[in-house]
C-alpha angles and dihedrals in degrees: 000000000000128000122256090251092052090048091051092051090048093052093045090052097045096047095047109095090202087071095062110134091000089136095161091064099033115117089217092059106122095169094245114169117250101229089126093046093259130138122255089267090062094248130119093219129052112257091220092052090052094047094046090047089060092061095042096055 
């Protein structure tokens, strides 16, 4: 479980479109290698793009 402050920072990061593809700062960065064309978080889509897409629909 994360603290309220950590949750707030996570939400602020994920819902800020300026953070798209900012993998170095992303809290989901798990340093996976990209041999399958994935981001360091292991996903094929940017977490920030997905979060921001939720509020723009």
